[in-house]
N, C-alpha and C positions, 0 to 999 in steps of 0.2 A: 642391445639385446633385441632380437627379432620378436615380433608379436605372433605367437602361434595361432591365435584366433584369426587374425587377418590373413595369415598364410593359408589356413584352412578354408576361409571364405573365398580367397582368391582361386584356390584349386577347385572348389565346388561350384563357383558361380557359372562358368561356361557349361558345366555338366547340367546344372539345374535349368539353365536357359535352353539348352538343347532339348531337355525333356519337355519344357513348356511349349516350344515351337513344334516339336515332333514327338508326341506322346508315345508312339509305338517304339521309339528308340529306347525307352525306359524299360521295355519288356525284355527280360533276360531269362533264359531257361537254364537253371542249374541242374546238373546231372550227377547221379551216383550210379556206378555200375557194380552189379554183384554177379558172381559166377557160382554155380553149383557143380559139385563133382560126384564121382561115384564112391568116394570113400565112406567108411562107416560113421564118420563124424557128422553130426547134424549141424551143419555150418554153411555159411555163405561168405565167400571172400569178396571184400568190398574194396573199391577204389573210388575216390571222389573227384577224379580229374588227374590230369598228367602230373601236376606239381606234387599233390599228396601221394599219388601212386609211386612217384619216384622217391619220395621220402620214406614211406613205409606202407605196408598193406595191413588192413585191419580185418580180422575174421570175426564175423558175428556168429554166435552159437547160443544154445539154450542156457539160461541162468541155472545155476545149481538147484535153485528152488523149484525149477520146472524139469529137473532130470538131467541137466547138462553137467559136464565135468567141471572141476575146480578151475577157474580161470588162471590161477597161478601156475597150474600144470599144463593146461591145454593152450593157453594164450588166447582162447576165444573170449570175446567180449559180449555181454548182454546188450542187446539193442537199446534197452532202457537206459543203460549206463551211457551209451553213445548219444542218446537224446539229451540227457542232462549235460553231457560234455558240450554238445552243440549250443545248448542254452547258455552255459557259462561263458563259452567263447564269444557268442554274439552279444550277450549282455555286457561283457567286459569291454569289447571293442566299442560298443555303442556308448557306454559310460565315459570312456576315454575321449571319444569324439565330442560328446556333448559338453564335457568338462573343458575341453579345449576351446570350443565355440563360446562358452560362457566366461572364459577367463578364470577358471578355478584351477589353481596349481596343485595337482595331485602329486605327492611325494611317493606314495606307495598305496597299494590297496589289495583287497581280496574279493573274490567273487566265489560263491558256493551255491550249489543247488542240491536239494535233497527231495526225493520223491517216494511216496508210499505205494506199494503194489500189493494187491491181494491175489496171490497165485491160485486161489480157488477159481476165480473167474477165468484166468488164463488156461487153466487145465480142465475147465468144464466141470469142476467138482460141485460148484454151486451156481446155478443159473442166475441167482440174485446178486452174486458178487460181481463187481465191475471188472471188466478186462481193461487194463491200462492203469495209469496212475490215478489214485484217489485224490492225492494232494501233492502239490509241488511247492517247495519253499525255496525262493531265490533270495540270497543275502549278499549285501555288499559291505565292505569295511574300507574306508579311505582315510589316509593321513594327508592332511593339507601341508604343503611346503611353506613353513613359517618364514623361511629365508626369502621367499618371493614376495615382493611388494604387494602383489594382487591379493595375497592371503588376508590382508586387512579388510577386504570387501566381502569375504566369505562369511555369511551368517546363516542362521537357520532357514531363512526364506530362500536363499540361493542354493542351499543344499537340497531343500524340498523341490525346487525347480529342477535341479540335476536329476533327482530320483524320478520325478514325473515324466521328464523328457526322455530319460533312458527307457522307462517302461513303455512310453508311447512309440519310440522309434526302433526298438529292438525287434528285428524281423522274426526271430525264432519265438520269442515270448508272445508276440502278437498273433503268430500262427497258431500257437497252442491255445491262447485265450479266445480268439475269434472263430476257431474251428472252420477252416475253409471247406468248400464243397470238394469232395474227393471222389474221383472216378476210379474204380477198381475193375481190372479185366484179367481174365485168365484164358490163355489160348493153348490148346494142346489136343492131340489126337483128332484133329479136324473139327474140333468144337470150340466155341467161344462162350464164355460167361462174362457178363458185364453187370455192374451195379454202381449206383451213385450213393455214396455213404453220407 
């Protein structure tokens, strides 16, 4: 039986070494492209790169609580849903990578995220109401593979380490928690507006 932790370390070692010797090689720009059209739909067609665009296109639209159509009918997704989807995807991948590195044999698991929005803020109804999520809850449930010999070494301390390292290395979660500096610009009609949020 091959050792998944050793295989993971072997794959990551040259990458990590490359980043140590050439820090700028670790700087990667991820891009998402959106297009607007002249239809009456308040939407933005998104693609997150060639692979995802080839698989399917996602269309962002207003949430029904903000005046948008029912997503089951329109197919339009609330961008808040997509944020939570990205969080679940990133957290799940991170948890699996950390579990592999720690030698924790996961048989199955679930990742879920819930977020609370106050649409009064989004719609400008109440200036005191926040725009954006007031609270996000990220939850994991894992089943350890008891048939794997390594399961005997999994205890509360090891699971706590899995949770802490997953939290620490999840890019989307850390982006939400640390609030990076964001530069916003709008160019149109020969004018430019810029602001750092």
